[in-house]
Backbone as CSV, one residue per row, in Angstrom:
resi,resn,N_x,N_y,N_z,CA_x,CA_y,CA_z,C_x,C_y,C_z
1,UNK,-35.048,17.862,8.617,-36.112,17.962,7.720,-37.267,18.665,8.301
2,UNK,-37.763,19.725,7.702,-38.853,20.549,8.365,-40.066,20.506,7.365
3,UNK,-41.220,19.927,7.769,-42.410,19.914,6.867,-43.145,21.241,6.921
4,UNK,-43.508,21.683,5.750,-44.305,22.966,5.640,-45.595,22.641,5.027
5,UNK,-46.706,22.870,5.683,-48.096,22.609,5.213,-48.668,23.793,4.618
6,UNK,-49.470,23.556,3.510,-50.207,24.559,2.762,-51.536,24.079,2.380
7,UNK,-52.555,24.770,2.481,-53.965,24.457,2.062,-54.168,25.049,0.679
8,UNK,-54.524,24.173,-0.299,-54.772,24.691,-1.603,-56.245,24.369,-1.909
9,UNK,-57.070,25.309,-2.254,-58.514,25.161,-2.490,-58.716,24.776,-3.905
10,UNK,-59.734,23.881,-4.152,-60.100,23.448,-5.482,-61.519,23.864,-5.734
11,UNK,-61.732,24.744,-6.716,-63.077,25.309,-6.973,-63.901,24.273,-7.656
12,UNK,-63.355,23.319,-8.395,-64.127,22.307,-9.117,-64.634,21.247,-8.190
13,UNK,-63.833,20.798,-7.331,-64.199,19.616,-6.477,-64.768,20.113,-5.145
14,UNK,-64.516,21.366,-4.736,-65.069,21.776,-3.497,-64.304,21.237,-2.283
15,UNK,-63.140,20.691,-2.466,-62.347,20.134,-1.378,-61.047,20.905,-1.237
16,UNK,-60.513,20.799,-0.072,-59.155,21.443,0.158,-58.146,20.302,0.085
17,UNK,-57.023,20.532,-0.559,-55.943,19.550,-0.606,-54.815,20.018,0.288
18,UNK,-54.270,19.062,1.050,-53.099,19.368,1.938,-51.843,19.001,1.168
19,UNK,-50.964,19.917,0.959,-49.657,19.631,0.267,-48.562,19.786,1.244
20,UNK,-47.756,18.728,1.410,-46.625,18.835,2.318,-45.336,19.156,1.517
21,UNK,-44.730,20.175,1.941,-43.489,20.634,1.246,-42.350,20.357,2.276
22,UNK,-41.206,19.860,1.844,-40.104,19.538,2.747,-38.820,20.282,2.251
23,UNK,-38.116,20.720,3.261,-36.825,21.294,3.068,-35.775,20.407,3.661
24,UNK,-34.733,20.061,2.867,-33.700,19.140,3.393,-32.309,19.850,3.518
25,UNK,-31.814,19.786,4.737,-30.467,20.401,4.940,-29.405,19.486,4.530
26,UNK,-28.714,19.652,3.401,-27.654,18.855,2.909,-26.307,19.381,3.311
27,UNK,-25.469,18.583,3.942,-24.070,19.118,4.301,-23.274,19.312,3.044
28,UNK,-22.304,20.247,3.053,-21.464,20.517,1.946,-20.601,19.364,1.646
29,UNK,-20.044,19.309,0.401,-19.295,18.155,-0.020,-17.994,17.943,0.888
30,UNK,-17.758,16.727,1.230,-16.677,16.368,2.070,-15.430,16.255,1.222
31,UNK,-14.372,17.077,1.483,-13.161,17.076,0.724,-11.907,17.023,1.600
32,UNK,-10.887,16.333,1.094,-9.690,16.160,1.817,-8.465,16.589,0.904
33,UNK,-7.530,17.368,1.573,-6.348,17.949,0.818,-5.114,17.749,1.655
34,UNK,-4.180,16.926,1.191,-2.915,16.767,1.882,-1.935,17.856,1.668
35,UNK,-2.215,18.805,0.826,-1.348,19.936,0.531,-0.462,19.790,-0.711
36,UNK,0.331,20.708,-0.990,1.230,20.716,-2.148,2.553,20.007,-1.821
37,UNK,3.238,19.512,-2.901,4.548,18.999,-2.721,5.483,19.943,-2.033
38,UNK,6.321,19.417,-1.105,7.257,20.269,-0.354,8.680,19.740,-0.437
39,UNK,9.593,20.583,-0.162,11.052,20.210,-0.300,11.589,20.255,1.191
40,UNK,12.183,19.181,1.649,12.732,19.166,3.012,14.229,19.436,2.904
41,UNK,14.649,20.471,3.632,16.059,20.887,3.696,16.663,20.850,5.085
42,UNK,16.005,20.078,5.918,16.478,19.970,7.327,15.721,20.888,8.252
43,UNK,14.802,21.691,7.710,13.925,22.547,8.517,12.585,21.924,8.603
44,UNK,11.983,21.979,9.837,10.697,21.317,10.057,9.615,21.811,9.088
45,UNK,8.747,20.986,8.549,7.663,21.360,7.663,6.342,21.009,8.288
46,UNK,5.332,21.743,7.930,3.906,21.398,8.333,3.244,20.755,7.156
47,UNK,2.698,19.545,7.355,1.984,18.858,6.330,0.537,19.176,6.346
48,UNK,-0.139,18.891,5.206,-1.593,19.133,5.144,-2.051,20.342,4.463
49,UNK,-3.305,20.375,4.110,-3.862,21.531,3.432,-4.293,22.603,4.364
50,UNK,-4.796,23.635,3.765,-5.279,24.781,4.630,-6.729,25.095,4.250
51,UNK,-7.673,24.332,4.759,-7.544,23.253,5.750,-7.312,21.882,5.086
52,UNK,-7.031,20.876,5.895,-6.881,19.562,5.407,-8.210,18.888,5.042
53,UNK,-9.337,19.191,5.784,-10.627,18.671,5.477,-11.655,19.716,5.583
54,UNK,-12.670,19.671,4.697,-13.749,20.588,4.665,-15.048,19.859,4.343
55,UNK,-16.114,20.489,4.698,-17.460,19.906,4.347,-17.904,18.832,5.274
56,UNK,-18.921,18.095,4.858,-19.424,17.004,5.688,-20.009,17.501,6.959
57,UNK,-19.713,16.843,8.091,-20.277,17.224,9.388,-19.370,18.170,10.144
58,UNK,-18.154,18.489,9.587,-17.221,19.425,10.115,-16.452,18.896,11.399
59,UNK,-16.662,17.650,11.743,-15.795,17.016,12.765,-15.189,15.792,12.163
60,UNK,-13.796,15.712,12.321,-13.081,14.711,11.601,-12.069,14.041,12.466
61,UNK,-11.663,12.808,12.067,-10.449,12.203,12.626,-9.449,11.978,11.598
62,UNK,-8.148,12.050,11.948,-7.019,12.050,10.909,-6.108,10.917,11.273
63,UNK,-5.519,10.315,10.136,-4.509,9.351,10.279,-3.474,9.508,9.089
64,UNK,-2.241,9.829,9.523,-1.175,10.065,8.520,-0.320,8.791,8.486
65,UNK,0.112,8.401,7.274,1.114,7.357,7.116,2.096,7.715,5.963
66,UNK,3.307,7.397,6.154,3.951,6.780,7.346,4.055,7.742,8.438
67,UNK,4.276,7.225,9.632,4.302,8.112,10.824,5.709,8.549,11.188
68,UNK,6.730,7.907,10.590,8.100,8.255,10.940,8.433,9.711,10.656
69,UNK,8.953,10.454,11.658,9.346,11.869,11.519,8.206,12.838,11.825
70,UNK,6.979,12.343,12.079,5.929,13.216,12.392,5.721,13.350,13.862
71,UNK,5.361,14.555,14.300,5.156,14.780,15.796,3.822,14.173,16.284
72,UNK,2.859,14.110,15.441,1.511,13.578,15.769,0.784,13.188,14.484
73,UNK,0.579,11.929,14.311,0.034,11.423,12.976,-1.508,11.446,13.095
74,UNK,-2.093,11.971,14.075,-3.551,12.013,14.213,-4.142,13.380,14.280
75,UNK,-3.366,14.370,13.731,-3.879,15.772,13.694,-3.930,16.185,12.253
76,UNK,-4.638,17.253,11.996,-4.804,17.730,10.579,-3.539,18.184,9.955
77,UNK,-2.669,18.854,10.747,-1.437,19.386,10.157,-0.220,19.030,10.999
78,UNK,0.300,17.742,10.897,1.437,17.336,11.709,2.718,18.072,11.225
79,UNK,3.668,18.093,12.199,4.994,18.683,11.791,5.951,17.566,11.542
80,UNK,6.627,17.703,10.336,7.647,16.774,9.909,9.009,17.352,10.256
81,UNK,9.728,16.658,11.128,11.012,17.130,11.602,12.217,16.313,11.137
82,UNK,11.941,15.179,10.493,13.036,14.285,10.049,12.691,13.492,8.870
83,UNK,13.535,13.459,7.806,13.221,12.769,6.582,14.454,12.153,6.056
84,UNK,14.476,10.813,5.758,15.741,10.187,5.284,15.677,9.985,3.812
85,UNK,14.472,9.978,3.128,14.343,9.746,1.710,13.042,10.373,1.232
86,UNK,12.989,10.606,-0.063,11.742,11.132,-0.617,10.579,10.245,-0.221
87,UNK,9.508,10.859,0.271,8.449,10.117,0.897,7.037,10.646,0.390
88,UNK,6.138,9.766,0.111,4.743,10.085,-0.178,3.958,9.919,1.148
89,UNK,3.406,10.943,1.706,2.579,10.749,2.956,1.164,10.754,2.486
90,UNK,0.381,9.879,3.155,-1.091,9.718,2.881,-1.827,10.111,4.134
91,UNK,-2.797,10.927,3.922,-3.705,11.258,5.119,-5.113,10.605,4.850
92,UNK,-5.576,9.897,5.791,-6.994,9.357,5.698,-7.771,10.171,6.721
93,UNK,-8.882,10.721,6.220,-9.765,11.536,7.093,-11.156,10.918,7.099
94,UNK,-11.675,10.731,8.355,-13.009,10.258,8.448,-13.902,11.420,8.894
95,UNK,-15.052,11.553,8.182,-16.094,12.508,8.628,-16.950,11.833,9.646
96,UNK,-16.843,12.285,10.882,-17.480,11.596,12.018,-19.012,11.381,11.823
97,UNK,-19.628,12.394,11.308,-21.094,12.460,11.154,-21.590,11.302,10.191
98,UNK,-20.954,11.160,9.058,-21.379,10.182,8.051,-20.588,8.911,8.071
99,UNK,-19.396,8.957,8.724,-18.504,7.730,8.690,-17.697,7.588,7.346
100,UNK,-17.888,8.532,6.462,-17.176,8.515,5.234,-15.652,8.770,5.375
101,UNK,-14.845,7.999,4.647,-13.407,8.171,4.791,-12.834,8.502,3.343
102,UNK,-12.051,9.510,3.347,-11.344,9.968,2.066,-9.892,10.111,2.396
103,UNK,-9.076,9.923,1.312,-7.656,10.038,1.458,-7.037,11.041,0.457
104,UNK,-5.836,11.554,0.802,-5.140,12.388,-0.174,-3.624,12.201,0.113
105,UNK,-2.867,12.466,-0.875,-1.391,12.240,-0.763,-0.634,13.541,-1.013
106,UNK,0.553,13.576,-0.358,1.480,14.725,-0.667,2.902,14.109,-0.607
107,UNK,3.737,14.549,-1.553,5.111,14.058,-1.542,6.034,15.176,-0.942
108,UNK,6.878,14.658,-0.150,8.004,15.493,0.435,9.331,14.976,-0.118
109,UNK,10.112,15.826,-0.747,11.392,15.444,-1.423,12.514,16.095,-0.647
110,UNK,13.597,15.293,-0.660,14.802,15.947,-0.108,15.394,16.972,-1.018
111,UNK,15.870,18.004,-0.451,16.520,19.125,-1.239,17.520,18.545,-2.128
112,UNK,17.466,18.940,-3.448,18.466,18.448,-4.435,18.179,17.194,-5.068
113,UNK,16.994,16.613,-4.830,16.568,15.376,-5.517,15.347,15.570,-6.343
114,UNK,15.063,14.625,-7.145,13.795,14.671,-8.005,12.782,13.748,-7.429
115,UNK,11.553,14.238,-7.213,10.557,13.432,-6.578,9.986,12.382,-7.504
116,UNK,9.315,11.341,-6.898,8.797,10.251,-7.739,7.711,10.740,-8.649
117,UNK,6.887,11.650,-8.252,5.799,12.153,-9.104,6.454,12.888,-10.315
118,UNK,7.430,13.723,-10.065,8.070,14.407,-11.154,8.829,13.447,-12.094
119,UNK,9.496,12.481,-11.494,10.229,11.464,-12.338,9.253,10.692,-13.209
120,UNK,8.143,10.314,-12.677,7.170,9.630,-13.507,6.681,10.529,-14.664
121,UNK,6.439,11.828,-14.378,5.995,12.709,-15.433,7.100,12.896,-16.511
122,UNK,8.295,12.817,-16.152,9.439,12.965,-17.095,9.490,11.735,-17.969
123,UNK,9.326,10.553,-17.399,9.561,9.284,-18.176,8.338,8.840,-18.866
124,UNK,7.130,9.208,-18.408,5.954,8.724,-19.097,4.769,9.601,-18.924
125,UNK,3.810,9.510,-19.902,2.645,10.351,-19.838,1.376,9.432,-20.087
126,UNK,0.347,9.763,-19.404,-0.995,9.035,-19.463,-2.014,10.123,-19.706
127,UNK,-2.753,9.965,-20.838,-3.815,10.909,-21.102,-4.870,10.318,-22.043
128,UNK,-6.181,10.865,-21.975,-6.615,11.780,-21.074,-6.772,11.220,-19.628
129,UNK,-6.786,12.084,-18.590,-6.949,11.542,-17.313,-7.641,12.624,-16.484
130,UNK,-8.961,12.374,-16.148,-9.743,11.143,-16.248,-9.931,10.739,-17.708
131,UNK,-10.261,9.420,-17.879,-10.466,8.854,-19.211,-11.821,8.100,-19.148
132,UNK,-12.477,8.109,-20.396,-13.812,7.419,-20.460,-13.629,5.985,-20.966
133,UNK,-13.186,5.812,-22.235,-13.116,4.460,-22.872,-11.753,4.116,-23.324
134,UNK,-10.844,5.040,-23.420,-9.501,4.723,-23.895,-8.505,5.687,-23.355
135,UNK,-7.313,5.183,-23.048,-6.280,6.013,-22.527,-4.997,5.805,-23.347
136,UNK,-4.221,6.889,-23.594,-3.036,6.771,-24.365,-1.839,6.872,-23.433
137,UNK,-0.892,5.957,-23.589,0.315,5.997,-22.764,1.562,6.248,-23.634
138,UNK,2.397,7.234,-23.244,3.626,7.516,-23.889,4.763,7.410,-22.902
139,UNK,5.900,6.933,-23.454,7.096,6.733,-22.606,8.275,7.066,-23.390
140,UNK,9.415,7.403,-22.633,10.639,7.736,-23.317,11.466,6.509,-23.727
141,UNK,11.036,5.312,-23.200,11.645,4.059,-23.588,10.442,3.215,-24.260
142,UNK,10.815,2.101,-24.843,9.852,1.228,-25.493,9.023,0.624,-24.341
143,UNK,7.698,0.525,-24.615,6.795,-0.110,-23.587,6.695,-1.621,-23.788
144,UNK,6.847,-2.383,-22.773,6.776,-3.822,-22.840,5.375,-4.283,-22.442
145,UNK,4.856,-3.644,-21.361,3.492,-4.075,-20.824,2.895,-3.010,-20.069
146,UNK,1.623,-3.054,-19.902,0.837,-2.051,-19.090,-0.082,-2.856,-18.176
147,UNK,-0.024,-2.599,-16.871,-0.848,-3.332,-15.918,-1.770,-2.300,-15.208
148,UNK,-2.982,-2.650,-15.120,-3.966,-1.761,-14.419,-4.420,-2.504,-13.143
149,UNK,-4.300,-1.822,-11.970,-4.686,-2.421,-10.756,-5.559,-1.461,-9.958
150,UNK,-6.424,-2.055,-9.115,-7.279,-1.273,-8.234,-6.307,-0.635,-7.200
151,UNK,-6.820,0.342,-6.409,-5.978,0.993,-5.357,-5.679,0.068,-4.233
152,UNK,-6.403,-1.089,-4.177,-6.096,-2.108,-3.219,-5.098,-3.179,-3.708
153,UNK,-4.680,-3.040,-4.975,-3.637,-3.911,-5.521,-4.135,-5.029,-6.358
154,UNK,-5.407,-5.089,-6.553,-6.008,-6.236,-7.348,-5.870,-5.953,-8.790
155,UNK,-5.266,-6.909,-9.616,-5.030,-6.698,-10.975,-6.355,-6.647,-11.777
156,UNK,-6.579,-5.619,-12.570,-7.773,-5.511,-13.340,-7.511,-6.023,-14.799
157,UNK,-6.417,-5.579,-15.420,-6.019,-6.026,-16.686,-4.508,-5.890,-16.884
158,UNK,-3.937,-6.662,-17.826,-2.593,-6.532,-18.246,-2.543,-6.741,-19.751
159,UNK,-1.783,-5.865,-20.387,-1.632,-5.939,-21.853,-0.139,-5.818,-22.246
160,UNK,0.310,-6.789,-23.142,1.664,-6.689,-23.625,1.663,-5.943,-24.906
161,UNK,2.821,-5.287,-25.220,2.933,-4.490,-26.374,4.233,-4.745,-27.089
162,UNK,4.278,-4.604,-28.431,5.602,-4.672,-29.110,6.422,-3.451,-28.757
163,UNK,7.587,-3.421,-29.256,8.509,-2.276,-28.909,7.989,-0.969,-29.500
164,UNK,7.243,-0.277,-28.688,6.658,1.020,-29.028,6.659,1.966,-27.914
165,UNK,6.805,3.196,-28.180,6.805,4.279,-27.122,5.437,4.880,-26.889
166,UNK,4.492,4.498,-27.745,3.087,4.885,-27.580,2.160,3.711,-27.598
167,UNK,1.293,3.683,-26.678,0.264,2.560,-26.613,-1.093,3.060,-26.235
168,UNK,-2.165,2.369,-26.623,-3.454,2.773,-26.197,-4.068,1.566,-25.474
169,UNK,-4.797,1.859,-24.401,-5.404,0.870,-23.564,-6.946,1.090,-23.590
170,UNK,-7.685,-0.039,-23.928,-9.145,0.054,-23.995,-9.738,-0.113,-22.542
171,UNK,-10.453,0.900,-22.136,-11.030,0.881,-20.745,-12.541,0.737,-20.770
172,UNK,-13.114,0.339,-21.911,-14.530,0.296,-22.079,-15.243,-0.687,-21.153
173,UNK,-14.498,-1.794,-20.722,-15.071,-2.763,-19.809,-14.583,-2.595,-18.406
174,UNK,-13.877,-1.519,-18.106,-13.396,-1.241,-16.804,-14.434,-0.421,-15.976
175,UNK,-14.848,-0.810,-14.757,-15.808,0.071,-13.997,-15.142,1.361,-13.636
176,UNK,-15.963,2.401,-13.507,-15.517,3.707,-13.055,-14.885,3.605,-11.783
177,UNK,-13.761,4.408,-11.534,-13.088,4.409,-10.260,-11.670,4.900,-10.427
178,UNK,-10.878,4.801,-9.392,-9.476,5.215,-9.315,-8.612,3.997,-9.434
179,UNK,-7.610,4.025,-10.289,-6.703,2.838,-10.553,-5.327,3.278,-10.557
180,UNK,-4.395,2.320,-10.414,-2.950,2.477,-10.557,-2.598,1.819,-11.851
181,UNK,-2.001,2.587,-12.783,-1.540,2.077,-14.093,-0.024,2.039,-14.042
182,UNK,0.547,0.848,-14.198,1.986,0.594,-14.141,2.516,0.330,-15.606
183,UNK,3.401,1.132,-16.015,4.019,0.949,-17.322,5.349,0.276,-17.114
184,UNK,5.476,-0.954,-17.704,6.742,-1.735,-17.626,7.528,-1.501,-18.970
185,UNK,8.740,-0.924,-18.791,9.516,-0.560,-19.980,10.429,-1.565,-20.362
186,UNK,10.954,-1.504,-21.610,11.781,-2.585,-22.235,13.058,-2.795,-21.429
187,UNK,13.635,-1.811,-20.843,14.920,-2.038,-20.093,14.729,-2.163,-18.639
188,UNK,13.525,-2.540,-18.160,13.319,-2.892,-16.743,12.754,-1.790,-15.875
189,UNK,12.681,-0.611,-16.355,12.049,0.539,-15.604,10.537,0.311,-15.428
190,UNK,9.986,0.802,-14.378,8.609,0.806,-14.218,8.111,2.174,-13.784
191,UNK,6.933,2.628,-14.357,6.396,3.906,-13.983,4.932,3.667,-13.587
192,UNK,4.550,4.278,-12.501,3.222,4.110,-11.995,2.461,5.491,-11.935
193,UNK,1.320,5.480,-12.572,0.516,6.679,-12.573,-0.872,6.384,-11.957
194,UNK,-1.432,7.338,-11.300,-2.877,7.208,-10.946,-3.752,7.579,-12.127
195,UNK,-4.732,6.699,-12.360,-5.764,6.881,-13.422,-7.138,6.847,-12.932
196,UNK,-7.879,7.838,-13.343,-9.332,7.905,-12.975,-10.140,7.522,-14.259
197,UNK,-10.947,6.430,-14.039,-11.861,5.991,-15.140,-13.264,6.616,-14.826
198,UNK,-13.795,7.435,-15.802,-15.005,8.091,-15.566,-15.785,8.111,-16.878
199,UNK,-16.795,7.244,-17.004,-17.516,7.149,-18.214,-18.251,8.428,-18.677
200,UNK,-18.484,9.336,-17.695,-19.126,10.606,-18.068,-18.243,11.576,-18.704
201,UNK,-16.887,11.288,-18.734,-15.999,12.283,-19.385,-16.148,12.146,-20.874
202,UNK,-16.218,13.194,-21.552,-16.375,13.261,-22.988,-15.304,14.207,-23.563
């Protein structure tokens, strides 16, 4: 922060006023990107975005989970050389200057299989997302119940429904934030979607 001083004369009072002006250097927004979905066919893949982290103080620490198959889980772009099943990798990045931690996910699917994210999209739909006060849920099977949990697993609400393939969930009393919405279907299937509650969305 650099103070800039200026003297401003006042003809009426005959006094000089000192005005302090300040300029503040704000770091750019801290963002994390785990990259796009990839297909593993037995050839090593590089995970992470290009770049994986931007903004903030420009010095970061990285932690990838799960670590199996990765050459180094503490770098921005680890190499994946072995995969036994479709896997969602999560990278947690800390901006050293501020201490802020953000996460991002990327799914790697085995060649010839359907990924979890794609399967969820095929079987169910959640919209709008982000949502302000209400969200609509559609599924290919009858919906039995919908459960909303925080990203740490704490249950926020659960609603039961009659045999219907479309349901609406009232979010007006839910605090803004990121949640996991699990749709329990009539014949035992479960679908989980990420849902962002944002009151500012109109």
